[in-house]
PDB file as gemmi writes it, atoms N, CA and C in Angstrom:
CRYST1    1.000    1.000    1.000  90.00  90.00  90.00 P 1                      
ATOM      1  N   MET A   1     353.726 100.319   6.199  1.00  0.00           N  
ATOM      2  CA  MET A   1     355.240  99.454   6.361  1.00  0.00           C  
ATOM      3  C   MET A   1     355.455  98.532   7.665  1.00  0.00           C  
ATOM      4  N   VAL A   2     354.761  99.096   8.775  1.00  0.00           N  
ATOM      5  CA  VAL A   2     355.057  98.368  10.019  1.00  0.00           C  
ATOM      6  C   VAL A   2     353.907  96.924   9.681  1.00  0.00           C  
ATOM      7  N   VAL A   3     352.922  96.909   8.624  1.00  0.00           N  
ATOM      8  CA  VAL A   3     352.194  95.632   8.957  1.00  0.00           C  
ATOM      9  C   VAL A   3     352.731  95.000   7.793  1.00  0.00           C  
ATOM     10  N   SER A   4     353.603  95.246   6.797  1.00  0.00           N  
ATOM     11  CA  SER A   4     354.172  94.233   6.005  1.00  0.00           C  
ATOM     12  C   SER A   4     355.424  93.752   6.842  1.00  0.00           C  
ATOM     13  N   PHE A   5     356.027  94.332   7.955  1.00  0.00           N  
ATOM     14  CA  PHE A   5     357.102  94.021   8.319  1.00  0.00           C  
ATOM     15  C   PHE A   5     356.637  92.868   9.525  1.00  0.00           C  
ATOM     16  N   GLU A   6     355.653  93.209  10.128  1.00  0.00           N  
ATOM     17  CA  GLU A   6     355.254  92.493  11.189  1.00  0.00           C  
ATOM     18  C   GLU A   6     353.967  91.260  11.190  1.00  0.00           C  
ATOM     19  N   HIS A   7     353.641  91.267   9.983  1.00  0.00           N  
ATOM     20  CA  HIS A   7     352.329  90.285   9.785  1.00  0.00           C  
ATOM     21  C   HIS A   7     352.617  88.609   9.887  1.00  0.00           C  
ATOM     22  N   HIS A   8     353.914  88.583   9.576  1.00  0.00           N  
ATOM     23  CA  HIS A   8     354.338  87.135  10.126  1.00  0.00           C  
ATOM     24  C   HIS A   8     354.792  86.718  11.534  1.00  0.00           C  
ATOM     25  N   MET A   9     354.431  87.844  12.117  1.00  0.00           N  
ATOM     26  CA  MET A   9     354.772  87.707  13.908  1.00  0.00           C  
ATOM     27  C   MET A   9     353.598  87.112  14.423  1.00  0.00           C  
ATOM     28  N   LYS A  10     353.501  85.860  15.271  1.00  0.00           N  
ATOM     29  CA  LYS A  10     352.439  85.309  16.094  1.00  0.00           C  
ATOM     30  C   LYS A  10     352.733  86.173  17.220  1.00  0.00           C  
ATOM     31  N   LEU A  11     351.437  85.862  17.975  1.00  0.00           N  
ATOM     32  CA  LEU A  11     350.804  86.518  19.090  1.00  0.00           C  
ATOM     33  C   LEU A  11     352.244  86.605  20.206  1.00  0.00           C  
ATOM     34  N   ASP A  12     352.511  85.310  20.359  1.00  0.00           N  
ATOM     35  CA  ASP A  12     353.793  85.294  21.172  1.00  0.00           C  
ATOM     36  C   ASP A  12     354.988  85.923  20.994  1.00  0.00           C  
ATOM     37  N   LEU A  13     355.184  86.488  19.951  1.00  0.00           N  
ATOM     38  CA  LEU A  13     356.102  87.204  18.917  1.00  0.00           C  
ATOM     39  C   LEU A  13     357.223  85.990  18.428  1.00  0.00           C  
ATOM     40  N   SER A  14     356.619  84.684  18.715  1.00  0.00           N  
ATOM     41  CA  SER A  14     357.779  83.847  17.453  1.00  0.00           C  
ATOM     42  C   SER A  14     357.149  84.538  16.023  1.00  0.00           C  
ATOM     43  N   GLY A  15     357.931  83.438  15.049  1.00  0.00           N  
ATOM     44  CA  GLY A  15     357.707  83.842  13.816  1.00  0.00           C  
ATOM     45  C   GLY A  15     358.831  84.538  13.167  1.00  0.00           C  
ATOM     46  N   TYR A  16     358.659  85.223  12.488  1.00  0.00           N  
ATOM     47  CA  TYR A  16     359.351  86.158  11.756  1.00  0.00           C  
ATOM     48  C   TYR A  16     358.937  87.539  11.388  1.00  0.00           C  
ATOM     49  N   PRO A  17     359.593  88.639  11.141  1.00  0.00           N  
ATOM     50  CA  PRO A  17     361.115  88.687  11.580  1.00  0.00           C  
ATOM     51  C   PRO A  17     361.037  88.593  13.274  1.00  0.00           C  
ATOM     52  N   GLU A  18     362.258  88.311  13.669  1.00  0.00           N  
ATOM     53  CA  GLU A  18     362.402  88.140  15.478  1.00  0.00           C  
ATOM     54  C   GLU A  18     362.643  89.595  15.894  1.00  0.00           C  
ATOM     55  N   PRO A  19     361.787  90.149  16.503  1.00  0.00           N  
ATOM     56  CA  PRO A  19     361.546  91.390  17.133  1.00  0.00           C  
ATOM     57  C   PRO A  19     362.930  91.665  18.033  1.00  0.00           C  
ATOM     58  N   ILE A  20     363.117  92.970  17.935  1.00  0.00           N  
ATOM     59  CA  ILE A  20     364.389  93.364  18.293  1.00  0.00           C  
ATOM     60  C   ILE A  20     364.219  93.597  20.062  1.00  0.00           C  
ATOM     61  N   GLU A  21     363.026  93.978  20.226  1.00  0.00           N  
ATOM     62  CA  GLU A  21     362.213  94.414  21.792  1.00  0.00           C  
ATOM     63  C   GLU A  21     361.219  93.817  21.796  1.00  0.00           C  
ATOM     64  N   THR A  22     360.787  93.324  22.913  1.00  0.00           N  
ATOM     65  CA  THR A  22     359.398  92.847  23.648  1.00  0.00           C  
ATOM     66  C   THR A  22     358.310  93.853  23.444  1.00  0.00           C  
ATOM     67  N   ARG A  23     357.356  93.611  22.434  1.00  0.00           N  
ATOM     68  CA  ARG A  23     356.366  94.707  22.171  1.00  0.00           C  
ATOM     69  C   ARG A  23     355.128  94.264  22.001  1.00  0.00           C  
ATOM     70  N   MET A  24     354.065  94.538  21.960  1.00  0.00           N  
ATOM     71  CA  MET A  24     353.005  94.122  21.203  1.00  0.00           C  
ATOM     72  C   MET A  24     352.950  94.754  19.930  1.00  0.00           C  
ATOM     73  N   HIS A  25     352.601  93.702  18.831  1.00  0.00           N  
ATOM     74  CA  HIS A  25     352.696  94.198  17.398  1.00  0.00           C  
ATOM     75  C   HIS A  25     351.454  94.844  17.353  1.00  0.00           C  
ATOM     76  N   SER A  26     351.363  95.795  16.043  1.00  0.00           N  
ATOM     77  CA  SER A  26     350.365  96.712  15.909  1.00  0.00           C  
ATOM     78  C   SER A  26     348.931  95.761  15.586  1.00  0.00           C  
ATOM     79  N   LEU A  27     347.864  96.586  15.910  1.00  0.00           N  
ATOM     80  CA  LEU A  27     346.649  95.879  15.522  1.00  0.00           C  
ATOM     81  C   LEU A  27     346.438  95.504  14.222  1.00  0.00           C  
ATOM     82  N   PHE A  28     346.967  96.363  13.339  1.00  0.00           N  
ATOM     83  CA  PHE A  28     346.768  95.941  11.875  1.00  0.00           C  
ATOM     84  C   PHE A  28     347.112  94.964  11.236  1.00  0.00           C  
ATOM     85  N   SER A  29     348.460  94.747  11.994  1.00  0.00           N  
ATOM     86  CA  SER A  29     349.716  93.777  11.718  1.00  0.00           C  
ATOM     87  C   SER A  29     348.677  92.344  12.060  1.00  0.00           C  
ATOM     88  N   ARG A  30     348.130  92.407  13.301  1.00  0.00           N  
ATOM     89  CA  ARG A  30     347.235  91.244  13.897  1.00  0.00           C  
ATOM     90  C   ARG A  30     346.173  90.869  12.692  1.00  0.00           C  
ATOM     91  N   ILE A  31     345.456  91.825  12.569  1.00  0.00           N  
ATOM     92  CA  ILE A  31     344.486  91.459  11.724  1.00  0.00           C  
ATOM     93  C   ILE A  31     345.028  90.810  10.186  1.00  0.00           C  
ATOM     94  N   VAL A  32     345.884  91.540   9.583  1.00  0.00           N  
ATOM     95  CA  VAL A  32     346.386  91.180   8.459  1.00  0.00           C  
ATOM     96  C   VAL A  32     346.894  89.839   8.645  1.00  0.00           C  
ATOM     97  N   SER A  33     347.385  89.336   9.748  1.00  0.00           N  
ATOM     98  CA  SER A  33     347.860  88.071   9.776  1.00  0.00           C  
ATOM     99  C   SER A  33     346.911  87.122   9.744  1.00  0.00           C  
ATOM    100  N   ILE A  34     345.907  87.278  10.409  1.00  0.00           N  
ATOM    101  CA  ILE A  34     344.690  86.190  10.307  1.00  0.00           C  
ATOM    102  C   ILE A  34     344.204  86.278   8.768  1.00  0.00           C  
ATOM    103  N   ALA A  35     343.810  87.268   8.583  1.00  0.00           N  
ATOM    104  CA  ALA A  35     343.629  87.131   7.039  1.00  0.00           C  
ATOM    105  C   ALA A  35     344.609  86.613   6.089  1.00  0.00           C  
ATOM    106  N   ASP A  36     345.784  86.721   6.299  1.00  0.00           N  
ATOM    107  CA  ASP A  36     346.978  86.092   5.056  1.00  0.00           C  
ATOM    108  C   ASP A  36     347.140  84.778   5.306  1.00  0.00           C  
ATOM    109  N   TYR A  37     346.849  84.244   6.561  1.00  0.00           N  
ATOM    110  CA  TYR A  37     346.990  82.748   6.660  1.00  0.00           C  
ATOM    111  C   TYR A  37     345.592  82.366   6.291  1.00  0.00           C  
ATOM    112  N   TYR A  38     344.272  82.768   6.402  1.00  0.00           N  
ATOM    113  CA  TYR A  38     343.192  82.148   6.436  1.00  0.00           C  
ATOM    114  C   TYR A  38     343.349  81.924   4.802  1.00  0.00           C  
ATOM    115  N   TYR A  39     343.460  83.202   4.129  1.00  0.00           N  
ATOM    116  CA  TYR A  39     344.027  82.940   2.590  1.00  0.00           C  
ATOM    117  C   TYR A  39     344.598  82.035   2.184  1.00  0.00           C  
ATOM    118  N   SER A  40     345.784  81.650   2.822  1.00  0.00           N  
ATOM    119  CA  SER A  40     346.617  80.815   2.317  1.00  0.00           C  
ATOM    120  C   SER A  40     346.372  79.403   2.527  1.00  0.00           C  
ATOM    121  N   ILE A  41     345.581  78.951   3.635  1.00  0.00           N  
ATOM    122  CA  ILE A  41     344.976  77.458   3.955  1.00  0.00           C  
ATOM    123  C   ILE A  41     343.922  77.276   2.797  1.00  0.00           C  
ATOM    124  N   ILE A  42     343.078  78.070   2.535  1.00  0.00           N  
ATOM    125  CA  ILE A  42     342.025  77.811   1.557  1.00  0.00           C  
ATOM    126  C   ILE A  42     342.189  77.824   0.358  1.00  0.00           C  
ATOM    127  N   SER A  43     343.292  78.495  -0.140  1.00  0.00           N  
ATOM    128  CA  SER A  43     343.673  78.797  -1.523  1.00  0.00           C  
ATOM    129  C   SER A  43     344.778  77.781  -2.173  1.00  0.00           C  
ATOM    130  N   GLY A  44     345.429  77.446  -1.114  1.00  0.00           N  
ATOM    131  CA  GLY A  44     346.956  76.612  -1.448  1.00  0.00           C  
ATOM    132  C   GLY A  44     347.873  77.645  -2.117  1.00  0.00           C  
ATOM    133  N   ARG A  45     349.151  77.384  -1.015  1.00  0.00           N  
ATOM    134  CA  ARG A  45     350.248  77.691  -1.702  1.00  0.00           C  
ATOM    135  C   ARG A  45     351.374  76.861  -1.774  1.00  0.00           C  
ATOM    136  N   VAL A  46     352.405  77.438  -2.637  1.00  0.00           N  
ATOM    137  CA  VAL A  46     353.548  76.542  -2.478  1.00  0.00           C  
ATOM    138  C   VAL A  46     354.031  75.728  -1.267  1.00  0.00           C  
ATOM    139  N   TYR A  47     354.048  76.327  -0.033  1.00  0.00           N  
ATOM    140  CA  TYR A  47     354.350  75.706   1.272  1.00  0.00           C  
ATOM    141  C   TYR A  47     353.084  74.769   1.427  1.00  0.00           C  
ATOM    142  N   GLN A  48     351.998  75.234   0.870  1.00  0.00           N  
ATOM    143  CA  GLN A  48     350.643  74.435   1.605  1.00  0.00           C  
ATOM    144  C   GLN A  48     349.787  74.051   0.590  1.00  0.00           C  
ATOM    145  N   ARG A  49     350.348  73.023  -0.164  1.00  0.00           N  
ATOM    146  CA  ARG A  49     349.309  72.620  -1.099  1.00  0.00           C  
ATOM    147  C   ARG A  49     347.973  72.007  -0.915  1.00  0.00           C  
ATOM    148  N   THR A  50     347.627  71.366   0.141  1.00  0.00           N  
ATOM    149  CA  THR A  50     346.516  71.068   0.673  1.00  0.00           C  
ATOM    150  C   THR A  50     345.422  72.200   1.008  1.00  0.00           C  
ATOM    151  N   ARG A  51     344.377  72.253   0.307  1.00  0.00           N  
ATOM    152  CA  ARG A  51     343.474  73.514   0.691  1.00  0.00           C  
ATOM    153  C   ARG A  51     342.514  72.909   1.650  1.00  0.00           C  
ATOM    154  N   LEU A  52     342.069  73.483   2.718  1.00  0.00           N  
ATOM    155  CA  LEU A  52     341.429  73.352   3.609  1.00  0.00           C  
ATOM    156  C   LEU A  52     339.841  73.980   2.954  1.00  0.00           C  
ATOM    157  N   ARG A  53     338.570  73.461   3.492  1.00  0.00           N  
ATOM    158  CA  ARG A  53     337.681  74.205   3.524  1.00  0.00           C  
ATOM    159  C   ARG A  53     337.338  75.187   4.213  1.00  0.00           C  
ATOM    160  N   ALA A  54     336.685  76.125   4.100  1.00  0.00           N  
ATOM    161  CA  ALA A  54     336.367  77.477   4.915  1.00  0.00           C  
ATOM    162  C   ALA A  54     336.473  77.168   6.400  1.00  0.00           C  
ATOM    163  N   ASN A  55     335.183  76.192   6.581  1.00  0.00           N  
ATOM    164  CA  ASN A  55     334.961  75.831   8.084  1.00  0.00           C  
ATOM    165  C   ASN A  55     335.866  75.323   8.885  1.00  0.00           C  
ATOM    166  N   ASP A  56     336.924  74.222   7.856  1.00  0.00           N  
ATOM    167  CA  ASP A  56     337.847  73.539   8.592  1.00  0.00           C  
ATOM    168  C   ASP A  56     339.072  74.514   8.994  1.00  0.00           C  
ATOM    169  N   ALA A  57     339.315  75.528   8.106  1.00  0.00           N  
ATOM    170  CA  ALA A  57     340.331  76.480   8.099  1.00  0.00           C  
ATOM    171  C   ALA A  57     340.112  77.266   9.410  1.00  0.00           C  
ATOM    172  N   ARG A  58     338.815  77.740   9.184  1.00  0.00           N  
ATOM    173  CA  ARG A  58     338.406  78.634  10.819  1.00  0.00           C  
ATOM    174  C   ARG A  58     338.636  78.029  12.095  1.00  0.00           C  
ATOM    175  N   ASN A  59     337.990  76.756  11.707  1.00  0.00           N  
ATOM    176  CA  ASN A  59     338.173  75.755  13.162  1.00  0.00           C  
ATOM    177  C   ASN A  59     339.750  75.736  13.605  1.00  0.00           C  
ATOM    178  N   LYS A  60     340.329  75.261  12.916  1.00  0.00           N  
ATOM    179  CA  LYS A  60     342.095  75.105  13.139  1.00  0.00           C  
ATOM    180  C   LYS A  60     342.413  76.512  13.175  1.00  0.00           C  
ATOM    181  N   MET A  61     342.160  77.548  12.939  1.00  0.00           N  
ATOM    182  CA  MET A  61     342.720  78.806  13.493  1.00  0.00           C  
ATOM    183  C   MET A  61     342.151  79.566  15.001  1.00  0.00           C  
ATOM    184  N   LEU A  62     340.962  78.862  15.134  1.00  0.00           N  
ATOM    185  CA  LEU A  62     340.343  79.257  16.275  1.00  0.00           C  
ATOM    186  C   LEU A  62     341.321  78.335  17.313  1.00  0.00           C  
ATOM    187  N   ARG A  63     341.479  76.982  17.102  1.00  0.00           N  
ATOM    188  CA  ARG A  63     342.424  76.245  18.239  1.00  0.00           C  
ATOM    189  C   ARG A  63     343.961  77.024  18.400  1.00  0.00           C  
ATOM    190  N   ASP A  64     344.232  77.947  17.653  1.00  0.00           N  
ATOM    191  CA  ASP A  64     345.661  78.591  17.775  1.00  0.00           C  
ATOM    192  C   ASP A  64     345.197  79.994  18.351  1.00  0.00           C  
ATOM    193  N   SER A  65     344.161  80.149  18.556  1.00  0.00           N  
ATOM    194  CA  SER A  65     343.971  81.607  19.453  1.00  0.00           C  
ATOM    195  C   SER A  65     344.094  81.703  20.677  1.00  0.00           C  
ATOM    196  N   GLY A  66     344.917  82.277  20.949  1.00  0.00           N  
ATOM    197  CA  GLY A  66     345.631  82.979  22.343  1.00  0.00           C  
ATOM    198  C   GLY A  66     347.216  82.662  22.475  1.00  0.00           C  
ATOM    199  N   THR A  67     347.626  81.842  21.376  1.00  0.00           N  
ATOM    200  CA  THR A  67     348.990  81.630  21.153  1.00  0.00           C  
ATOM    201  C   THR A  67     349.806  82.290  19.669  1.00  0.00           C  
ATOM    202  N   ILE A  68     348.962  81.946  18.657  1.00  0.00           N  
ATOM    203  CA  ILE A  68     349.238  82.347  17.306  1.00  0.00           C  
ATOM    204  C   ILE A  68     348.380  83.821  17.448  1.00  0.00           C  
ATOM    205  N   TYR A  69     347.328  83.897  17.280  1.00  0.00           N  
ATOM    206  CA  TYR A  69     346.132  84.907  17.261  1.00  0.00           C  
ATOM    207  C   TYR A  69     345.607  85.725  18.416  1.00  0.00           C  
ATOM    208  N   ALA A  70     345.056  86.913  18.374  1.00  0.00           N  
ATOM    209  CA  ALA A  70     344.739  87.314  19.546  1.00  0.00           C  
ATOM    210  C   ALA A  70     343.176  87.041  19.356  1.00  0.00           C  
ATOM    211  N   PRO A  71     342.845  86.256  20.781  1.00  0.00           N  
ATOM    212  CA  PRO A  71     341.386  85.844  20.846  1.00  0.00           C  
ATOM    213  C   PRO A  71     340.493  86.691  20.641  1.00  0.00           C  
ATOM    214  N   SER A  72     340.340  87.685  20.745  1.00  0.00           N  
ATOM    215  CA  SER A  72     339.488  89.005  20.511  1.00  0.00           C  
ATOM    216  C   SER A  72     339.290  89.186  18.781  1.00  0.00           C  
ATOM    217  N   LEU A  73     340.425  89.399  18.224  1.00  0.00           N  
ATOM    218  CA  LEU A  73     340.334  89.021  16.730  1.00  0.00           C  
ATOM    219  C   LEU A  73     340.062  87.934  16.002  1.00  0.00           C  
ATOM    220  N   MET A  74     340.391  86.755  16.845  1.00  0.00           N  
ATOM    221  CA  MET A  74     339.808  85.555  15.833  1.00  0.00           C  
ATOM    222  C   MET A  74     338.427  85.339  16.363  1.00  0.00           C  
ATOM    223  N   LYS A  75     337.743  85.660  17.547  1.00  0.00           N  
ATOM    224  CA  LYS A  75     336.498  85.616  17.626  1.00  0.00           C  
ATOM    225  C   LYS A  75     335.611  86.385  16.573  1.00  0.00           C  
ATOM    226  N   ALA A  76     335.993  87.662  16.494  1.00  0.00           N  
ATOM    227  CA  ALA A  76     335.581  88.445  15.455  1.00  0.00           C  
ATOM    228  C   ALA A  76     335.391  87.823  13.931  1.00  0.00           C  
ATOM    229  N   PHE A  77     336.702  87.359  13.894  1.00  0.00           N  
ATOM    230  CA  PHE A  77     336.990  86.618  12.456  1.00  0.00           C  
ATOM    231  C   PHE A  77     336.033  85.491  12.387  1.00  0.00           C  
ATOM    232  N   ALA A  78     335.888  84.546  13.620  1.00  0.00           N  
ATOM    233  CA  ALA A  78     334.928  83.431  13.317  1.00  0.00           C  
ATOM    234  C   ALA A  78     333.438  83.987  13.029  1.00  0.00           C  
ATOM    235  N   VAL A  79     333.291  84.900  13.692  1.00  0.00           N  
ATOM    236  CA  VAL A  79     331.477  85.060  13.494  1.00  0.00           C  
ATOM    237  C   VAL A  79     331.483  85.947  12.027  1.00  0.00           C  
ATOM    238  N   LEU A  80     332.245  86.620  11.590  1.00  0.00           N  
ATOM    239  CA  LEU A  80     332.204  87.070  10.072  1.00  0.00           C  
ATOM    240  C   LEU A  80     332.063  86.039   9.033  1.00  0.00           C  
ATOM    241  N   PHE A  81     332.955  84.985   9.367  1.00  0.00           N  
ATOM    242  CA  PHE A  81     333.134  84.160   8.749  1.00  0.00           C  
ATOM    243  C   PHE A  81     332.500  82.391   8.648  1.00  0.00           C  
ATOM    244  N   GLN A  82     331.382  82.817   9.372  1.00  0.00           N  
ATOM    245  CA  GLN A  82     330.746  81.452   9.679  1.00  0.00           C  
ATOM    246  C   GLN A  82     330.249  80.856   8.520  1.00  0.00           C  
TER     247      GLN A  82                                                      
END                                                                             
């Protein structure tokens, strides 16, 4: 339940839903956030019609590491999806 609630929150707690209190969101939510966004930009969605190639998607996400995504999780993701 927590993951479904938090997975659109960014590392800096922006995004949605707006948190009631300042706290770190769960590890699983941060992992699902990375996977969900990656899948959305390589497959195309209603709000993201242009698909990116896997390498371009990974590089785009690496640039957001530290603000949107946890750097350690993005590093692990980038290694797995080279």
